[in-house]
PDB file of N, CA, C and O in Angstrom:
ATOM      1  N   UNK A   1      25.703 -46.201  64.981  1.00  0.00           N
ATOM      2  CA  UNK A   1      25.546 -47.530  64.451  1.00  0.00           C
ATOM      3  C   UNK A   1      24.091 -47.740  64.044  1.00  0.00           C
ATOM      4  O   UNK A   1      23.176 -47.468  64.822  1.00  0.00           O
ATOM      5  N   UNK A   2      23.887 -48.215  62.850  1.00  0.00           N
ATOM      6  CA  UNK A   2      22.544 -48.416  62.310  1.00  0.00           C
ATOM      7  C   UNK A   2      22.083 -49.847  62.596  1.00  0.00           C
ATOM      8  O   UNK A   2      22.728 -50.805  62.170  1.00  0.00           O
ATOM      9  N   UNK A   3      20.969 -49.991  63.316  1.00  0.00           N
ATOM     10  CA  UNK A   3      20.479 -51.315  63.693  1.00  0.00           C
ATOM     11  C   UNK A   3      19.318 -51.777  62.822  1.00  0.00           C
ATOM     12  O   UNK A   3      18.690 -52.790  63.129  1.00  0.00           O
ATOM     13  N   UNK A   4      19.024 -51.073  61.764  1.00  0.00           N
ATOM     14  CA  UNK A   4      17.935 -51.485  60.888  1.00  0.00           C
ATOM     15  C   UNK A   4      18.330 -52.741  60.111  1.00  0.00           C
ATOM     16  O   UNK A   4      19.475 -52.896  59.685  1.00  0.00           O
ATOM     17  N   UNK A   5      17.371 -53.615  59.944  1.00  0.00           N
ATOM     18  CA  UNK A   5      17.605 -54.833  59.165  1.00  0.00           C
ATOM     19  C   UNK A   5      17.252 -54.528  57.718  1.00  0.00           C
ATOM     20  O   UNK A   5      16.159 -54.048  57.418  1.00  0.00           O
ATOM     21  N   UNK A   6      18.179 -54.809  56.844  1.00  0.00           N
ATOM     22  CA  UNK A   6      17.910 -54.578  55.424  1.00  0.00           C
ATOM     23  C   UNK A   6      17.711 -55.916  54.740  1.00  0.00           C
ATOM     24  O   UNK A   6      18.471 -56.859  54.961  1.00  0.00           O
ATOM     25  N   UNK A   7      16.695 -55.990  53.917  1.00  0.00           N
ATOM     26  CA  UNK A   7      16.435 -57.212  53.171  1.00  0.00           C
ATOM     27  C   UNK A   7      17.228 -57.196  51.888  1.00  0.00           C
ATOM     28  O   UNK A   7      17.282 -56.189  51.182  1.00  0.00           O
ATOM     29  N   UNK A   8      17.834 -58.314  51.601  1.00  0.00           N
ATOM     30  CA  UNK A   8      18.551 -58.438  50.349  1.00  0.00           C
ATOM     31  C   UNK A   8      17.592 -58.917  49.274  1.00  0.00           C
ATOM     32  O   UNK A   8      16.609 -59.602  49.555  1.00  0.00           O
ATOM     33  N   UNK A   9      17.890 -58.552  48.062  1.00  0.00           N
ATOM     34  CA  UNK A   9      17.105 -59.053  46.936  1.00  0.00           C
ATOM     35  C   UNK A   9      17.329 -60.558  46.833  1.00  0.00           C
ATOM     36  O   UNK A   9      18.420 -61.042  47.133  1.00  0.00           O
ATOM     37  N   UNK A  10      16.306 -61.302  46.410  1.00  0.00           N
ATOM     38  CA  UNK A  10      16.476 -62.748  46.282  1.00  0.00           C
ATOM     39  C   UNK A  10      17.532 -63.095  45.232  1.00  0.00           C
ATOM     40  O   UNK A  10      17.698 -62.393  44.235  1.00  0.00           O
ATOM     41  N   UNK A  11      18.225 -64.173  45.479  1.00  0.00           N
ATOM     42  CA  UNK A  11      19.240 -64.625  44.522  1.00  0.00           C
ATOM     43  C   UNK A  11      18.553 -65.224  43.303  1.00  0.00           C
ATOM     44  O   UNK A  11      17.340 -65.433  43.301  1.00  0.00           O
ATOM     45  N   UNK A  12      19.331 -65.494  42.278  1.00  0.00           N
ATOM     46  CA  UNK A  12      18.785 -66.090  41.056  1.00  0.00           C
ATOM     47  C   UNK A  12      18.149 -67.435  41.369  1.00  0.00           C
ATOM     48  O   UNK A  12      17.085 -67.758  40.843  1.00  0.00           O
ATOM     49  N   UNK A  13      18.792 -68.214  42.216  1.00  0.00           N
ATOM     50  CA  UNK A  13      18.272 -69.532  42.571  1.00  0.00           C
ATOM     51  C   UNK A  13      16.940 -69.419  43.306  1.00  0.00           C
ATOM     52  O   UNK A  13      16.022 -70.198  43.049  1.00  0.00           O
ATOM     53  N   UNK A  14      16.828 -68.459  44.215  1.00  0.00           N
ATOM     54  CA  UNK A  14      15.562 -68.252  44.927  1.00  0.00           C
ATOM     55  C   UNK A  14      14.460 -67.806  43.969  1.00  0.00           C
ATOM     56  O   UNK A  14      13.319 -68.249  44.098  1.00  0.00           O
ATOM     57  N   UNK A  15      14.780 -66.941  43.016  1.00  0.00           N
ATOM     58  CA  UNK A  15      13.786 -66.478  42.053  1.00  0.00           C
ATOM     59  C   UNK A  15      13.266 -67.614  41.176  1.00  0.00           C
ATOM     60  O   UNK A  15      12.112 -67.591  40.747  1.00  0.00           O
ATOM     61  N   UNK A  16      14.104 -68.595  40.912  1.00  0.00           N
ATOM     62  CA  UNK A  16      13.708 -69.734  40.079  1.00  0.00           C
ATOM     63  C   UNK A  16      13.022 -70.842  40.871  1.00  0.00           C
ATOM     64  O   UNK A  16      12.487 -71.778  40.277  1.00  0.00           O
ATOM     65  N   UNK A  17      13.028 -70.754  42.195  1.00  0.00           N
ATOM     66  CA  UNK A  17      12.405 -71.800  43.009  1.00  0.00           C
ATOM     67  C   UNK A  17      10.884 -71.723  42.904  1.00  0.00           C
ATOM     68  O   UNK A  17      10.310 -70.648  42.733  1.00  0.00           O
ATOM     69  N   UNK A  18      10.250 -72.883  43.009  1.00  0.00           N
ATOM     70  CA  UNK A  18       8.789 -72.964  42.933  1.00  0.00           C
ATOM     71  C   UNK A  18       8.233 -72.918  44.344  1.00  0.00           C
ATOM     72  O   UNK A  18       8.637 -73.689  45.214  1.00  0.00           O
ATOM     73  N   UNK A  19       7.296 -71.999  44.557  1.00  0.00           N
ATOM     74  CA  UNK A  19       6.641 -71.883  45.861  1.00  0.00           C
ATOM     75  C   UNK A  19       5.182 -72.290  45.703  1.00  0.00           C
ATOM     76  O   UNK A  19       4.613 -72.110  44.626  1.00  0.00           O
ATOM     77  N   UNK A  20       4.560 -72.836  46.754  1.00  0.00           N
ATOM     78  CA  UNK A  20       3.169 -73.276  46.645  1.00  0.00           C
ATOM     79  C   UNK A  20       2.204 -72.097  46.515  1.00  0.00           C
ATOM     80  O   UNK A  20       2.487 -70.993  46.981  1.00  0.00           O
ATOM     81  N   UNK A  21       1.058 -72.349  45.873  1.00  0.00           N
ATOM     82  CA  UNK A  21       0.037 -71.297  45.773  1.00  0.00           C
ATOM     83  C   UNK A  21      -0.514 -70.970  47.152  1.00  0.00           C
ATOM     84  O   UNK A  21      -0.597 -69.804  47.540  1.00  0.00           O
ATOM     85  N   UNK A  22      -0.885 -72.000  47.882  1.00  0.00           N
ATOM     86  CA  UNK A  22      -1.419 -71.829  49.231  1.00  0.00           C
ATOM     87  C   UNK A  22      -0.829 -72.909  50.106  1.00  0.00           C
ATOM     88  O   UNK A  22      -0.479 -73.982  49.615  1.00  0.00           O
ATOM     89  N   UNK A  23      -0.714 -72.646  51.382  1.00  0.00           N
ATOM     90  CA  UNK A  23      -0.161 -73.613  52.316  1.00  0.00           C
ATOM     91  C   UNK A  23      -1.280 -74.177  53.180  1.00  0.00           C
ATOM     92  O   UNK A  23      -2.150 -73.442  53.645  1.00  0.00           O
ATOM     93  N   UNK A  24      -1.248 -75.478  53.388  1.00  0.00           N
ATOM     94  CA  UNK A  24      -2.268 -76.096  54.230  1.00  0.00           C
ATOM     95  C   UNK A  24      -1.866 -76.120  55.696  1.00  0.00           C
ATOM     96  O   UNK A  24      -2.719 -76.273  56.571  1.00  0.00           O
ATOM     97  N   UNK A  25      -0.584 -75.972  55.973  1.00  0.00           N
ATOM     98  CA  UNK A  25      -0.141 -75.945  57.365  1.00  0.00           C
ATOM     99  C   UNK A  25       0.087 -74.509  57.812  1.00  0.00           C
ATOM    100  O   UNK A  25       0.075 -73.586  56.998  1.00  0.00           O
ATOM    101  N   UNK A  26       0.292 -74.333  59.088  1.00  0.00           N
ATOM    102  CA  UNK A  26       0.402 -72.977  59.634  1.00  0.00           C
ATOM    103  C   UNK A  26       1.841 -72.498  59.771  1.00  0.00           C
ATOM    104  O   UNK A  26       2.098 -71.531  60.488  1.00  0.00           O
ATOM    105  N   UNK A  27       2.785 -73.155  59.098  1.00  0.00           N
ATOM    106  CA  UNK A  27       4.188 -72.746  59.181  1.00  0.00           C
ATOM    107  C   UNK A  27       4.382 -71.375  58.548  1.00  0.00           C
ATOM    108  O   UNK A  27       3.580 -70.938  57.723  1.00  0.00           O
ATOM    109  N   UNK A  28       5.435 -70.716  58.939  1.00  0.00           N
ATOM    110  CA  UNK A  28       5.809 -69.450  58.309  1.00  0.00           C
ATOM    111  C   UNK A  28       6.512 -69.777  57.005  1.00  0.00           C
ATOM    112  O   UNK A  28       7.741 -69.810  56.945  1.00  0.00           O
ATOM    113  N   UNK A  29       5.739 -70.017  55.973  1.00  0.00           N
ATOM    114  CA  UNK A  29       6.270 -70.422  54.681  1.00  0.00           C
ATOM    115  C   UNK A  29       5.879 -69.397  53.625  1.00  0.00           C
ATOM    116  O   UNK A  29       4.792 -68.822  53.670  1.00  0.00           O
ATOM    117  N   UNK A  30       6.770 -69.181  52.689  1.00  0.00           N
ATOM    118  CA  UNK A  30       6.475 -68.285  51.578  1.00  0.00           C
ATOM    119  C   UNK A  30       5.455 -68.939  50.659  1.00  0.00           C
ATOM    120  O   UNK A  30       5.671 -70.063  50.205  1.00  0.00           O
ATOM    121  N   UNK A  31       4.355 -68.263  50.379  1.00  0.00           N
ATOM    122  CA  UNK A  31       3.367 -68.777  49.440  1.00  0.00           C
ATOM    123  C   UNK A  31       2.967 -67.651  48.490  1.00  0.00           C
ATOM    124  O   UNK A  31       3.149 -66.470  48.786  1.00  0.00           O
ATOM    125  N   UNK A  32       2.420 -68.044  47.350  1.00  0.00           N
ATOM    126  CA  UNK A  32       1.956 -67.059  46.381  1.00  0.00           C
ATOM    127  C   UNK A  32       0.840 -66.221  46.998  1.00  0.00           C
ATOM    128  O   UNK A  32       0.762 -65.015  46.765  1.00  0.00           O
ATOM    129  N   UNK A  33      -0.015 -66.855  47.777  1.00  0.00           N
ATOM    130  CA  UNK A  33      -1.126 -66.143  48.412  1.00  0.00           C
ATOM    131  C   UNK A  33      -0.623 -65.027  49.324  1.00  0.00           C
ATOM    132  O   UNK A  33      -1.174 -63.926  49.312  1.00  0.00           O
ATOM    133  N   UNK A  34       0.415 -65.296  50.114  1.00  0.00           N
ATOM    134  CA  UNK A  34       0.961 -64.282  51.018  1.00  0.00           C
ATOM    135  C   UNK A  34       1.644 -63.149  50.249  1.00  0.00           C
ATOM    136  O   UNK A  34       1.547 -61.985  50.637  1.00  0.00           O
ATOM    137  N   UNK A  35       2.324 -63.489  49.172  1.00  0.00           N
ATOM    138  CA  UNK A  35       3.070 -62.480  48.422  1.00  0.00           C
ATOM    139  C   UNK A  35       2.151 -61.581  47.607  1.00  0.00           C
ATOM    140  O   UNK A  35       2.355 -60.368  47.552  1.00  0.00           O
ATOM    141  N   UNK A  36       1.129 -62.177  46.967  1.00  0.00           N
ATOM    142  CA  UNK A  36       0.274 -61.406  46.051  1.00  0.00           C
ATOM    143  C   UNK A  36      -1.023 -60.916  46.683  1.00  0.00           C
ATOM    144  O   UNK A  36      -1.681 -60.035  46.130  1.00  0.00           O
ATOM    145  N   UNK A  37      -1.398 -61.468  47.824  1.00  0.00           N
ATOM    146  CA  UNK A  37      -2.696 -61.183  48.451  1.00  0.00           C
ATOM    147  C   UNK A  37      -3.858 -61.603  47.560  1.00  0.00           C
ATOM    148  O   UNK A  37      -4.939 -61.017  47.621  1.00  0.00           O
ATOM    149  N   UNK A  38      -3.632 -62.618  46.733  1.00  0.00           N
ATOM    150  CA  UNK A  38      -4.670 -63.193  45.891  1.00  0.00           C
ATOM    151  C   UNK A  38      -4.839 -64.661  46.258  1.00  0.00           C
ATOM    152  O   UNK A  38      -3.870 -65.326  46.625  1.00  0.00           O
ATOM    153  N   UNK A  39      -6.060 -65.168  46.162  1.00  0.00           N
ATOM    154  CA  UNK A  39      -6.275 -66.581  46.463  1.00  0.00           C
ATOM    155  C   UNK A  39      -5.660 -67.448  45.372  1.00  0.00           C
ATOM    156  O   UNK A  39      -5.381 -66.979  44.268  1.00  0.00           O
ATOM    157  N   UNK A  40      -5.456 -68.712  45.698  1.00  0.00           N
ATOM    158  CA  UNK A  40      -4.917 -69.647  44.724  1.00  0.00           C
ATOM    159  C   UNK A  40      -5.804 -69.781  43.499  1.00  0.00           C
ATOM    160  O   UNK A  40      -5.303 -69.905  42.382  1.00  0.00           O
ATOM    161  N   UNK A  41      -7.117 -69.756  43.696  1.00  0.00           N
ATOM    162  CA  UNK A  41      -8.051 -69.848  42.570  1.00  0.00           C
ATOM    163  C   UNK A  41      -7.933 -68.638  41.649  1.00  0.00           C
ATOM    164  O   UNK A  41      -7.949 -68.786  40.427  1.00  0.00           O
ATOM    165  N   UNK A  42      -7.816 -67.462  42.218  1.00  0.00           N
ATOM    166  CA  UNK A  42      -7.688 -66.245  41.418  1.00  0.00           C
ATOM    167  C   UNK A  42      -6.394 -66.258  40.615  1.00  0.00           C
ATOM    168  O   UNK A  42      -6.387 -65.911  39.434  1.00  0.00           O
ATOM    169  N   UNK A  43      -5.314 -66.653  41.249  1.00  0.00           N
ATOM    170  CA  UNK A  43      -4.030 -66.721  40.549  1.00  0.00           C
ATOM    171  C   UNK A  43      -4.104 -67.729  39.415  1.00  0.00           C
ATOM    172  O   UNK A  43      -3.619 -67.461  38.316  1.00  0.00           O
ATOM    173  N   UNK A  44      -4.706 -68.889  39.666  1.00  0.00           N
ATOM    174  CA  UNK A  44      -4.841 -69.915  38.634  1.00  0.00           C
ATOM    175  C   UNK A  44      -5.694 -69.427  37.470  1.00  0.00           C
ATOM    176  O   UNK A  44      -5.394 -69.724  36.314  1.00  0.00           O
ATOM    177  N   UNK A  45      -6.739 -68.691  37.761  1.00  0.00           N
ATOM    178  CA  UNK A  45      -7.643 -68.208  36.720  1.00  0.00           C
ATOM    179  C   UNK A  45      -7.043 -67.060  35.912  1.00  0.00           C
ATOM    180  O   UNK A  45      -7.168 -67.039  34.688  1.00  0.00           O
ATOM    181  N   UNK A  46      -6.399 -66.109  36.576  1.00  0.00           N
ATOM    182  CA  UNK A  46      -5.895 -64.918  35.887  1.00  0.00           C
ATOM    183  C   UNK A  46      -4.497 -65.077  35.297  1.00  0.00           C
ATOM    184  O   UNK A  46      -4.161 -64.410  34.318  1.00  0.00           O
ATOM    185  N   UNK A  47      -3.685 -65.946  35.877  1.00  0.00           N
ATOM    186  CA  UNK A  47      -2.295 -66.085  35.439  1.00  0.00           C
ATOM    187  C   UNK A  47      -1.932 -67.556  35.191  1.00  0.00           C
ATOM    188  O   UNK A  47      -0.960 -68.047  35.764  1.00  0.00           O
ATOM    189  N   UNK A  48      -2.689 -68.263  34.354  1.00  0.00           N
ATOM    190  CA  UNK A  48      -2.403 -69.702  34.146  1.00  0.00           C
ATOM    191  C   UNK A  48      -1.047 -69.966  33.503  1.00  0.00           C
ATOM    192  O   UNK A  48      -0.495 -71.057  33.649  1.00  0.00           O
ATOM    193  N   UNK A  49      -0.512 -68.990  32.800  1.00  0.00           N
ATOM    194  CA  UNK A  49       0.784 -69.185  32.137  1.00  0.00           C
ATOM    195  C   UNK A  49       1.934 -69.299  33.130  1.00  0.00           C
ATOM    196  O   UNK A  49       3.014 -69.761  32.764  1.00  0.00           O
ATOM    197  N   UNK A  50       1.728 -68.891  34.370  1.00  0.00           N
ATOM    198  CA  UNK A  50       2.782 -68.947  35.380  1.00  0.00           C
ATOM    199  C   UNK A  50       2.662 -70.155  36.316  1.00  0.00           C
ATOM    200  O   UNK A  50       3.554 -70.390  37.131  1.00  0.00           O
ATOM    201  N   UNK A  51       1.583 -70.914  36.210  1.00  0.00           N
ATOM    202  CA  UNK A  51       1.349 -72.047  37.100  1.00  0.00           C
ATOM    203  C   UNK A  51       2.278 -73.201  36.725  1.00  0.00           C
ATOM    204  O   UNK A  51       2.436 -73.538  35.552  1.00  0.00           O
ATOM    205  N   UNK A  52       2.888 -73.799  37.753  1.00  0.00           N
ATOM    206  CA  UNK A  52       3.797 -74.932  37.573  1.00  0.00           C
ATOM    207  C   UNK A  52       3.251 -76.095  38.388  1.00  0.00           C
ATOM    208  O   UNK A  52       2.843 -75.919  39.536  1.00  0.00           O
ATOM    209  N   UNK A  53       3.246 -77.273  37.796  1.00  0.00           N
ATOM    210  CA  UNK A  53       2.780 -78.476  38.494  1.00  0.00           C
ATOM    211  C   UNK A  53       3.927 -79.488  38.576  1.00  0.00           C
ATOM    212  O   UNK A  53       4.079 -80.329  37.690  1.00  0.00           O
ATOM    213  N   UNK A  54       4.737 -79.407  39.644  1.00  0.00           N
ATOM    214  CA  UNK A  54       5.863 -80.339  39.782  1.00  0.00           C
ATOM    215  C   UNK A  54       5.415 -81.797  39.928  1.00  0.00           C
ATOM    216  O   UNK A  54       6.158 -82.713  39.574  1.00  0.00           O
ATOM    217  N   UNK A  55       4.209 -82.012  40.444  1.00  0.00           N
ATOM    218  CA  UNK A  55       3.641 -83.361  40.554  1.00  0.00           C
ATOM    219  C   UNK A  55       2.123 -83.226  40.497  1.00  0.00           C
ATOM    220  O   UNK A  55       1.592 -82.120  40.396  1.00  0.00           O
ATOM    221  N   UNK A  56       1.435 -84.356  40.563  1.00  0.00           N
ATOM    222  CA  UNK A  56      -0.030 -84.328  40.490  1.00  0.00           C
ATOM    223  C   UNK A  56      -0.669 -83.548  41.633  1.00  0.00           C
ATOM    224  O   UNK A  56      -1.697 -82.898  41.446  1.00  0.00           O
ATOM    225  N   UNK A  57      -0.066 -83.610  42.806  1.00  0.00           N
ATOM    226  CA  UNK A  57      -0.661 -82.963  43.978  1.00  0.00           C
ATOM    227  C   UNK A  57      -0.127 -81.568  44.254  1.00  0.00           C
ATOM    228  O   UNK A  57      -0.783 -80.779  44.934  1.00  0.00           O
ATOM    229  N   UNK A  58       1.042 -81.254  43.741  1.00  0.00           N
ATOM    230  CA  UNK A  58       1.671 -79.963  44.037  1.00  0.00           C
ATOM    231  C   UNK A  58       1.404 -78.969  42.917  1.00  0.00           C
ATOM    232  O   UNK A  58       1.597 -79.263  41.737  1.00  0.00           O
ATOM    233  N   UNK A  59       0.955 -77.783  43.317  1.00  0.00           N
ATOM    234  CA  UNK A  59       0.720 -76.694  42.377  1.00  0.00           C
ATOM    235  C   UNK A  59       1.427 -75.473  42.927  1.00  0.00           C
ATOM    236  O   UNK A  59       1.282 -75.142  44.104  1.00  0.00           O
ATOM    237  N   UNK A  60       2.189 -74.804  42.084  1.00  0.00           N
ATOM    238  CA  UNK A  60       2.914 -73.647  42.560  1.00  0.00           C
ATOM    239  C   UNK A  60       3.238 -72.672  41.450  1.00  0.00           C
ATOM    240  O   UNK A  60       2.652 -72.710  40.368  1.00  0.00           O
ATOM    241  N   UNK A  61       4.180 -71.803  41.744  1.00  0.00           N
ATOM    242  CA  UNK A  61       4.586 -70.755  40.821  1.00  0.00           C
ATOM    243  C   UNK A  61       6.009 -70.365  41.193  1.00  0.00           C
ATOM    244  O   UNK A  61       6.393 -70.436  42.360  1.00  0.00           O
ATOM    245  N   UNK A  62       6.782 -69.955  40.206  1.00  0.00           N
ATOM    246  CA  UNK A  62       8.131 -69.481  40.501  1.00  0.00           C
ATOM    247  C   UNK A  62       8.031 -68.171  41.288  1.00  0.00           C
ATOM    248  O   UNK A  62       7.140 -67.353  41.060  1.00  0.00           O
ATOM    249  N   UNK A  63       8.956 -68.003  42.202  1.00  0.00           N
ATOM    250  CA  UNK A  63       8.966 -66.807  43.037  1.00  0.00           C
ATOM    251  C   UNK A  63       9.032 -65.547  42.186  1.00  0.00           C
ATOM    252  O   UNK A  63       8.376 -64.557  42.509  1.00  0.00           O
ATOM    253  N   UNK A  64       9.805 -65.559  41.111  1.00  0.00           N
ATOM    254  CA  UNK A  64       9.929 -64.362  40.271  1.00  0.00           C
ATOM    255  C   UNK A  64       8.591 -63.964  39.661  1.00  0.00           C
ATOM    256  O   UNK A  64       8.329 -62.772  39.492  1.00  0.00           O
ATOM    257  N   UNK A  65       7.735 -64.931  39.325  1.00  0.00           N
ATOM    258  CA  UNK A  65       6.432 -64.600  38.767  1.00  0.00           C
ATOM    259  C   UNK A  65       5.478 -64.073  39.840  1.00  0.00           C
ATOM    260  O   UNK A  65       4.683 -63.170  39.580  1.00  0.00           O
ATOM    261  N   UNK A  66       5.561 -64.639  41.048  1.00  0.00           N
ATOM    262  CA  UNK A  66       4.734 -64.134  42.149  1.00  0.00           C
ATOM    263  C   UNK A  66       5.098 -62.688  42.474  1.00  0.00           C
ATOM    264  O   UNK A  66       4.219 -61.860  42.712  1.00  0.00           O
ATOM    265  N   UNK A  67       6.394 -62.388  42.484  1.00  0.00           N
ATOM    266  CA  UNK A  67       6.821 -61.011  42.753  1.00  0.00           C
ATOM    267  C   UNK A  67       6.405 -60.076  41.619  1.00  0.00           C
ATOM    268  O   UNK A  67       6.070 -58.918  41.869  1.00  0.00           O
ATOM    269  N   UNK A  68       6.421 -60.559  40.388  1.00  0.00           N
ATOM    270  CA  UNK A  68       5.989 -59.761  39.252  1.00  0.00           C
ATOM    271  C   UNK A  68       4.510 -59.405  39.389  1.00  0.00           C
ATOM    272  O   UNK A  68       4.125 -58.255  39.174  1.00  0.00           O
ATOM    273  N   UNK A  69       3.692 -60.375  39.740  1.00  0.00           N
ATOM    274  CA  UNK A  69       2.252 -60.128  39.929  1.00  0.00           C
ATOM    275  C   UNK A  69       2.029 -59.176  41.101  1.00  0.00           C
ATOM    276  O   UNK A  69       1.219 -58.254  41.005  1.00  0.00           O
ATOM    277  N   UNK A  70       2.730 -59.391  42.191  1.00  0.00           N
ATOM    278  CA  UNK A  70       2.560 -58.551  43.377  1.00  0.00           C
ATOM    279  C   UNK A  70       3.015 -57.125  43.125  1.00  0.00           C
ATOM    280  O   UNK A  70       2.451 -56.184  43.685  1.00  0.00           O
ATOM    281  N   UNK A  71       4.031 -56.956  42.286  1.00  0.00           N
ATOM    282  CA  UNK A  71       4.586 -55.625  42.051  1.00  0.00           C
ATOM    283  C   UNK A  71       3.809 -54.803  41.060  1.00  0.00           C
ATOM    284  O   UNK A  71       3.788 -53.576  41.154  1.00  0.00           O
ATOM    285  N   UNK A  72       3.166 -55.454  40.108  1.00  0.00           N
ATOM    286  CA  UNK A  72       2.511 -54.683  39.046  1.00  0.00           C
ATOM    287  C   UNK A  72       1.000 -54.738  39.083  1.00  0.00           C
ATOM    288  O   UNK A  72       0.336 -53.757  38.747  1.00  0.00           O
ATOM    289  N   UNK A  73       0.444 -55.868  39.486  1.00  0.00           N
ATOM    290  CA  UNK A  73      -1.003 -56.071  39.543  1.00  0.00           C
ATOM    291  C   UNK A  73      -1.686 -55.873  38.193  1.00  0.00           C
ATOM    292  O   UNK A  73      -2.893 -56.096  38.093  1.00  0.00           O
ATOM    293  N   UNK A  74      -0.965 -55.464  37.155  1.00  0.00           N
ATOM    294  CA  UNK A  74      -1.571 -55.276  35.838  1.00  0.00           C
ATOM    295  C   UNK A  74      -0.880 -56.125  34.790  1.00  0.00           C
ATOM    296  O   UNK A  74      -0.927 -55.823  33.597  1.00  0.00           O
ATOM    297  N   UNK A  75      -0.235 -57.193  35.245  1.00  0.00           N
ATOM    298  CA  UNK A  75       0.467 -58.079  34.319  1.00  0.00           C
ATOM    299  C   UNK A  75      -0.563 -58.747  33.430  1.00  0.00           C
ATOM    300  O   UNK A  75      -1.547 -59.302  33.921  1.00  0.00           O
ATOM    301  N   UNK A  76      -0.348 -58.697  32.156  1.00  0.00           N
ATOM    302  CA  UNK A  76      -1.239 -59.345  31.209  1.00  0.00           C
ATOM    303  C   UNK A  76      -0.474 -60.416  30.451  1.00  0.00           C
ATOM    304  O   UNK A  76       0.737 -60.313  30.256  1.00  0.00           O
ATOM    305  N   UNK A  77      -1.187 -61.436  30.030  1.00  0.00           N
ATOM    306  CA  UNK A  77      -0.540 -62.499  29.260  1.00  0.00           C
ATOM    307  C   UNK A  77      -0.042 -61.946  27.942  1.00  0.00           C
ATOM    308  O   UNK A  77      -0.748 -61.201  27.261  1.00  0.00           O
ATOM    309  N   UNK A  78       1.153 -62.307  27.593  1.00  0.00           N
ATOM    310  CA  UNK A  78       1.747 -61.813  26.358  1.00  0.00           C
ATOM    311  C   UNK A  78       1.322 -62.627  25.165  1.00  0.00           C
ATOM    312  O   UNK A  78       1.736 -62.340  24.042  1.00  0.00           O
TER     313      UNK A  78
END
């Protein structure tokens, strides 16, 4: 019997969800900073085309774009 935990790929809905660039609280929350290992300022400066502002105070990015940046590190604006 195999006891390894396998991670499933995110669903379409999860990929389209907006996650915050950085978290101010210490909860175990998915953030762009944790996924890409880049600060919020760096992400905003290098990848402005992926930044989403759902409101005046909230700044984030779709999960699919954060994973794209984390996976390639050489993503360039088209």
